[in-house]
N, C-alpha and C positions, 0 to 999 in steps of 0.2 A: 331477587338478590335483595337484603334488607340493606337500607340507609346504613352509610359508616362501614360496612363488611369491603373488605379489599378483596379481589378474585386472587388466589394463588399462581403464581406463574405457572405458565405450563414447560415443563422441563423436558426436552427434545429428547429423542430416544436417543441417540448417538452420545449425548451427555450422561445416561442412565448407563451406559455400558464402558465408560471410561475406568479405568481403575481410580480409588480414593485420590492417590496422589495427583493426576491429571487433573481430579472433580476440584483439587485447590486449584492448581493454577488457572482451571478454567475460570472460576469463582473469581481468583484475583484480577483477571483480564477483565471480566465484566465490571468492576470497580471503576475502569477507569476510563470514560468516554469520550474525552475528550484528550488531544494532545495540545501542550499549549503555544501553537506558533501564532509570531506575531510575525507575517509577510511583509518585508520590508517592498517598497515600490519598485526596486533591483530585482527581486524576487521572482514579483508579481508581473515583472516585465517579461522575464526569461519563459514564465509560462503562456505568456498571451504571444510568443512570437512560436511557441511550437507547433500550429497548425501549421505557419510559415515555410518551418524548416522539415517539416515531416511531408509539404508537399513536393520538396523534392526529389525524394524518392533516393536521398544520398545517405545511407548507414552512417558514414562518421559524422555530418554534419548534425544529425538525429540523436547521435550517441553522445556529442560533444553539448549538446543543448541540454540533454537528460541528465549528464553528469553534472551538468551546472547549478540545475533546478536542486540536485539529490545533495549538493555539497552546501548547498544555501539553508535547504531544509534542517542536514543533519546540524550545521553550525550552529542555527539557530537553537535547536533542541540541547545544544551541547553535548554532542555525540560523537563518536568515533562515522568515519566517514565509510562510503561501501566503493565500490567501483562500480558502474554500471556499462554494461556493455549491449551494444543493439545489434540485433541479426536479421536477417532477411525475412524470410518465410517461416512461418509458426508451425512448428512441429505439430502432428497429429494424428490419432488413433482412432478407435471406433467410439472412443468416449468424446472425442472432440479436439478441437485445439488448445494448445499450451500459450496462455497468454503471457505469462512472467513467470520469473521461477528466483526464489532469493537460496543463495548458497552462503550458509554461514563459515566462517572460520576463523584457524584461532591465529593470534599475532604471531609474527609481526606480518602476516599477511593480509590481505583485505578480505571483507564478507563483498560477495560479487551478488548484484541484479542482473539479470539476463532479462532484454525484453525484446520482441519480435515487433517488425515494422508493417509486414506484408501477411494478409490472410491465409491462410492453409489452401485452401480451396479455390478460390479466385485471383489469388494475387496484388488483390488493394491493399492500396495505403490505408492501413487499420484508421480509425474516425479519433481525430485530435483528443477528446474527451475519454475514451476508450483509453486510449495511448497513458495517459495523464494518468487516469483511476488505478491503471497497470501497474506504474511506477510508483504510485503511492502505495499501493496496497505490498506492494514487493517491501516497500522501505518500513510500513508497520511490521512485518516480520520483523527487519532489524531493529525496530523500536524495542518492539516484545523482549528482545532480549539483553540490547544496550542503554534503553532509558527506564524501562518496568523491571527490568533484571528478572523477568519469568524464565521459567527452567525450559518451557515450552512455548512455541508459538501457534495457537490455535486460532480456528477460524469462529472464535466467539462473536457473540452481540455486541459485547464490548470494541473487539478488533475492529468489525463493520463500522461502529461508531465512530473509532479512531480516525478511519480513515476517509469516511466524510469530514471530520473536523480539520484535516490536514486539506481537504478540496475545500471547504467554505471559506478556510484562512487564505488560500492562496489564490482564491474568484474575490477575496475580499465580502465575504457574505457572513451574517450571522450565523453559527454552526447548529444553533437549534432551528433555523427556519426550512430545515429538510434536508 
């Protein structure tokens, strides 16, 4: 390749199959790689206690912790909150296990994030980082609607970058570090 020539971005097949309106949504999503979360020490402390709370195996305790984390992130970003539900064993089928689910709602109802804390097949407690990433993933769907005001929440490159930026903020790392 000649110097100064920028290679064209390869468009994934799923993107090319989208109708034009959803292509615009995907493009808008990709334009925002970072959510401006400034996680204070209280929020980071809540996140750091997650492994201990998960180890108890008590859904109510994990749900309370996850709800407080979600509340702190939503408050920091200035968006409406979500209701967090933690259930026991992940549902599964031939395609795999469901880790989390975001359910939008119309006011006055709350949008809902549902998480599962035990693996489907072995019934083991989910790894803390996996549980946190799942919570952040489902919250990113909420932020696509409430913060970015997107018509749909698609799993774009920008979506996954925003999820990683939240994790970096909660771990007090530089979002560009990986």
